[in-house]
N, C-alpha and C positions, 0 to 999 in steps of 0.2 A: 560634935566637939570642935571648937575653933582651933586652928593650927597656926603656928608661926613658921614662916619660911626663913631659912638661914642659908645665905649664899656667900661664897668666896670665889674670886676670879684669879686665874693664873694667865697673865697676858704675856705673850711672846712677841718681841719686837726685834726685827733684824736691824742691826746698826748700820749707819750710813757711811761706813768706811770704804776706802777704795779697794782694799785687799781683804782677804779672809783672815780669820783670827790667828792661825798658827803658820801661815805660809804666804807667799807672794801672789797667789792666784787672784784674778780679778773677782771682786764682789759686785756682780751685776746680773740683772735679770734678762732673760730672753736669748741667751747665746745658744749655739748648737748644742744638743745634748752631749755631756761629758767633754766639752771643749775647754772648760775652766777647771781643770783638775791637775794634780801633780802627785808624786809619791807620798808627800806629807798628808794631804787631805784625803788620800785614798788609803792611808794607814799601812803603807808598805813596810815590811820589816826593815829595821835599821835606820829609819828616818827619825828625826828629832824635831819637835815643834818649837817655835819661837813666838812668844805672846806679842800680839799687836798692841802697842802702847795706845794707839788712837782708840781702840775698842775700850780700853780701861777708862780713858778720859770721857768717852761718850756715856759709859755706864755710870760714872760718878756724876756727870752733868744731869742725867735723868734722876738719879737719887736725890741730888740737891734740889732739883725742881719739884720733887715730891716730898720735900721736908724730911728727908732721911738723914740718919747719922752715917758717917763713912768710916769703914774699918781701915785703920792706918796700916794694919798688917792683915793680909788675906792670903788665900791660896786656891789653887785649882784642884779638883778631885776627879777621880774616875767613877763614872756611874755605869756599872756593868749590866748590859743586857744585849741579847742577840736579836737583831732584826735586820733584814736585808738592806734597808736604807742607811744603816750605820756600818761603814766598811770595816772599822776597827773592832766591832763587836763590843764597844764601850763608847760612851760619850764623855768628853771632858767638860765638866760643869763645876759647880761649887756646892758643897754640902753644909758643913757646920759653921763656916766663917764666910758669909756672903759679903760682897763688896759694900753693899748698902743695906741698912736695916732701920726699923723703928721709925717709919715716916707716916704721912697721911696725905690724902687728897680731899679737898672740900667739894661736896656736890650739893645741888639744890634740886629736890624732887618733891612733887605734891605740896609745894609752898613751904617746905621745910629745908633748912640748911643743916648739914651734918658732915662730920669728918669720917672718912673711911680709912681705917688703919692700913698701912703698907707694912706687912710683916718683913719682907726682904726684897731686894733686887739683886739677882746674881747673874754673873756672866757665864756663858756657855757657847758651845758650837751647835749649829743647826745640822740636821740630817739631810740626806739626799731626798729625791722625790720618786715615789713609786707610780708607775703608769700602767694600770691594769687594762688588759685587752677586754673590750666590752663583750666579746664572744667567749670569754673564759679560756682563751688559748694560752695564757701566760701573763707574766708581768715584766715590764722593762724598768730599768733603774737609771735615772739621770743624777749623777753625783755633782753637778755644778753647784748645787746648794749646800753640799756637805762641807762643813768647815766655815760657813758664813757666820760671823759673830752675832750672837743673840743676847738680849737681856730677858730674863723672866721676872716679871713683876707679880709678886704673890701678895694678895690682900689678906687681911684678917677677915674672919667670918662676921663682918659688921653689916653686910647688905641684907635688907629685910624685904625686898620686893623685886620682881623682875624689872620694873621701871628704874629702880635705883641701880641695878646692875647695868642697864643700858646707859644711863647717864654717866656712871663712873667710867665705863669703857669710852664713851665720847670724850669725857674730860681728859683722860689719860692720852688718848690719841692727839688731842689738841696740844697738850704739854709736849709730847714727843715731837710734833711738827714745829712748834715754836722754838724749841731748843735745837732743832736740826739733827736730833739723835737718830730719827728714823723717818723714811719717806712716807710711811703709813699707807702704801699702796695695797689695800686689803685684797683687791682682786688678784694681786701677784703673790699673795701669801706673806708679805713682809710684816703684817700685823694680824694676829689671831689670838683667840681667847679660849681657855678651857674653863668650864663652869663646874664648880663643886657645890652641890645642893643637898640639903636635908630638910626635913620638916619635924616639928615637935609640937605637942600640945601647948597651947599658950600658957605661960607661967612656969613651964618645966625648965629647969636649969640645964639638965643633961642634953647634949646635942643628939639628934637622931642619926641614923645610919645614912651616910652620904654616898652619892654617886657622882661620877665625873663624866662630863660630855666634852669631847675634845675638838679642837681646831674649828671653832666658829669664827667666820670671817666677815660678819656684818653686825651692825648694832641691832637690827631687827631680829636677826637669828638668835642673838644672845637673849633678848627679851622673850621671844617666842619659846625658845628652848627651856628657859626658866619656868614659864607659865605651864608648859606641857608636863615637865618633869615634876613640878610641885603637885599638879593635879593627879598625876599617876601615882605618886607616893601616898598622897592622902587617901586615894581610893583603895590602895592596898591595905593601909592601916585601918580604914573603916570596915574592911572585910575580915579583919583579924589576922591578916597575913603580914609577913615581915618584908622589909625592904632589904634587898641584897646589895652589899657593897661591891660595886662593879664599875667598869668603864663602859660608857655607852656611846654610840655614834648617832649624831643628830642629822636627820634628813630634813632640810628646811623646805624642800618642795612638797613633801608629804606632811610636814609638821609633826613628825613622829621620831622617836629615838629607838634604837635597837641595841641589845647587849652585845658587847665585843669580847670582853674577858673580865676575869676577876680583877679588882683594883689592887695594884701592887702596894706594898709597904716599903719604907726606906730600907729595911733589912734585905728585901729581895734584890736590891741593886748592888749590895756588897760594896758600898762606897769605900774608897781609901785614897789618900793623898796622891796626886799625879806625880810620879817619880821623875818625869822628864822636864818638869817646869819648876823654877825656883819660886819662893813665896812672892806675893805682890806687896811691895812696901810703898805707901803713899804718904808723902810728906805734907805738912800743913800748908806750905807755900803753894803747892800744886792745887790743893783743895780751894784755897783762897782765890787763886787765879781762875779756876774753873767757875767758881761761884760768881766772880765779877763778869764773866763772859755770858752769863745767862740773861737773855732779853726779858722785857716785861712780859709776863705770862698771861694767858687768856683770862684767868680769874681777876688779876689786877687790872687788866685793860677793861674788862666788863664793868668793874666798880668805878673806874675813872670815867668811862663814857656815861654812866648813870649819874654820878655825883657831880662831875665837872661840866660835861657837855649836855646834861639833861636829856639824854636819849632814853626812851622807854626801856625798861628792863628786858622785855621780850625781844625788842630790836637789837639791843646790845648783845644779848646772848647769841642770836643768829650771826651777827657780824663777827664776833670774836671766836665763834666755833670753828671758823676756817681762816687760817693764818693769811692766805692770799687775799681773801676778801677784806680782812681787817687791815692789812697793809695798804690795800687799795683805798680803803676809807680814810686812813691816816693821810695818805698823799693827796687825796682829793680835797680834804678839809684844809690843807695848807693853801689851796687856791681859792676855795669858796668857804668862808667861815660860818655859813649858815648850816650848822651841823645837822639839825633836824631835817632840813631839805635834802642834803646829801644822803642822809640815812634813808629817808623815805624813797628816794629815787633808786638808790642802790638796791634796796630790798625788794623793790617791785620790778622796775624796768631793766636794771642791770642783771639781776639774777634770772629774769626771764630770758635775756639774751644768752646768758651762760648756759641755761638749761637747754635752749634751742640749738646753740652752736658750739658748746663746750668752752672750757676756760681759756682756750686759745684766743677767744674774742678779745680778751684784755690785752693782747699784744698790739692790736690796732686801736682799740678804744682804751687808751692809757688813762691812768688816774689824773694826769695833768689835763688831758682833753676833756675828761668827764667833769672835772672841777671847773674848767673854763665854760663849759656849756651850762653848768649850774649857776654860774655868775650871770650869764645872759638872762637866764630864766628868773633868777632871784631879783634882778633889777627891773623885770617886766619888759625887757627889750624884745623877747619872743614869747609866743603863746605856749601853752602846754602841748598842744597838738604839734606845733613846730619843733619844740624841744624833743618830743618823741621821734619825730621824723629825722632830725639831725642825729640823734642817738643811734638809730637803726643804720643810717648811711655811714656814719663814722666807723661803726663796728664792722662794716664790710670793706670800706675803702681806706680807712686810716686818715682821711682828710681832716685838716684843721677845722674845728667848729666855726671859728670866726669867718674864714674864707667861704665856707659852705653856706653860712647864713647870708652873707653878702651876695654870693652867686645866685642863690635861689630866692633872694629878696624876701626873706622871712621876718625881717624886723617888724615889730608892731607899728602900725601907722597911727600917729597921734596928731597929725596936722588938723587943727580944729576946723579950719575952713573947708578942707577936703572932705572930712568926715561929715560935717554938717550938710554939705551939698549932696552927699550920697544919701543921707537920712531923708532929706526933703524929696529926692527923686524916688526913693523906695516908697515913701508915704503916698506920693502922687500916683505911682504905678500900681498901687494895691488898694484901691478904694474899698473893696469888700472887707479886707482885713481891718481897715480903719473903721468901717461901719460896725463890724463885729466888736471891736474894742470899745467903741462908744456905747454899745448896747450892754456892756458889762462882761463880755467874753474875754477873760484875761489871757487865754492861750494865744489870742491874736497878737498880743504884744511880743510873745516869744517868736512867733512866725516872722514878724517884722524885724526883730533883732537878728534872726537867722539870715534874712535877705540882705541886710546891711553887711553882716559879717562875710557873706558870700561875695558881695561886691568888692570887699577889701581882701579877698582871697584868704580869709581866715586869719588875717593879721591885724585885726582891729582890737582896740582896748575895750573889753566888755563894759567896764564902768563908764567910760566916756560915751560909748554908743547908747547905753541905757539913759544917761543923763540928757543927751541931745535928743533922743527919740521921745523921751517923756516930755521934754519942753515943746517939741514940735506938735505932738498929739494934743497937749494941753492947749496950745494956741488955736487948734482947730475946734476945740470944744467950747471956747469962750464966746 
């Protein structure tokens, strides 16, 4: 029996504010354990929270970027549960009136474009971090992350394949980066996803029993977790067994999931309005101003690159998926207007350098310098090999491309008399190759071309050399 996979994501993104959501403690990663804590974020009796306005603005910005409606009146709620990483024994979140709701994000997967509904985006505080002793001797808790402002992006169950889940996660990450809402450092835990997945016989309207896999922090992990969980559930149903509604832990190294606990329902959390915080009232002027501050988003940039700059869709997708690369491309094309040339070199040689040396390489090899180098190459003033050489050196030293080209004498040599004299000498010094060419061995022509180029230290014009060499050999055959 064929089955349909139904997936929804819950994406948690830490907001890029300077301080935590209800206190003045620093919102930063990597400090000494429990060094960024105060009585408020530790939930000490008698303390009162004050909502960080910047966190509200960032949440609204994310909502508008994902085509959401904004609640003009919202509120914070208490989500009650006991777990060691939550010092108050409850989490301040939003329940029935989220700040943002009823949006969508466009994705393209398997050649199809579709909108994935965004059920809600709500504001909440993050929990601390548990550090388990590998020898099972105990658990330590770092509360630096407790109270860091989060948004939770809850999609509708519109996703129908693991690939769609991965693409949606990638698109949302790009949107959050472009808007500056989240730094999206997934290795630091600032962006992570929970996967809700069920399967049902194709054509059935009723949803199957869903499971949840929590805290996935890579695109590949999301896709692989969806594939494995769908396979597991289908195998259970094929055997006549039931799928248990539960929360599972995904182990990406083993590519397996393990049951953690039964899945909670909203009633289990005993939500009620947070009594220590006043309602959130958002006026239309603020919404208008936030909307005006949103830059061109990755989807719009991609369409512009394809339609206006005539960049291939595949290339445009790669460039716009990373805001730093897209901004680099924009700046470089202000210097060199050959958009396709800049795109090709960026996606091959620049990304090669980034992969080898990290994104810090772009501090020395700036977009301005990259664009200047592309102008030299586009005009035919340097060869491809020389352009690659300059690119590698500039990425190490930060030297100006123009001065480097002059210093290393890399400009293409087009002096007709000089090149012609070198061609004649090469022909004279290589009688066997000339004889082979006369007897129809075409590879001999390439050999002679190579010898001429070598004499010019690789800085000859191939078309000019080919023309002059052809003329010289033809004169010998007459």
